[in-house]
C-alpha positions, -999 to +999 in steps of 0.1 A: +000-001-001+016+035-009+011+067+010-015+085-012-038+053-008-032+050+029-039+089+030-070+085+015-082+059+037-080+074+067-096+105+049-126+083+042-123+069+080-118+104+093-153+114+077-167+084+087-159+093+126-170+130+117-202+117+105-211+097+136-201+128+157-225+153+140-253+125+141-247+126+176-246+166+181-276+164+158-297+138+182-288+161+213-295+196+195-331+180+187-335+164+218-327+197+235-344+223+209-311+241+204-310+260+173-274+269+175-264+233+178-288+221+151-266+244+128-232+231+142-244+194+133-254+205+097-224+221+092-203+192+106-222+168+083-211+189+051-176+188+065-180+146+067-195+150+033-167+171+018-137+150+033-153+120+021-156+133-013-123+144-012-109+111-001-125+093-028-111+114-051-081+111-038-084+067-041-099+070-078-069+091-089-045+069-074-063+039-089-060+058-126-023+067-122 
């Protein structure tokens, strides 16, 4: 396994962990009816999705090269 592939896999793992954290934050925000925490959880989901997309692209480029 080369370094680029390992970096891409770590990026995917980080995105999954971020999504789990965002889901947890979303759950708490909904229970407390906290709009600011809800906005933070939604933004965290966006970050996790973007990170996963970047990691997937890095893995695809590595496979094509």
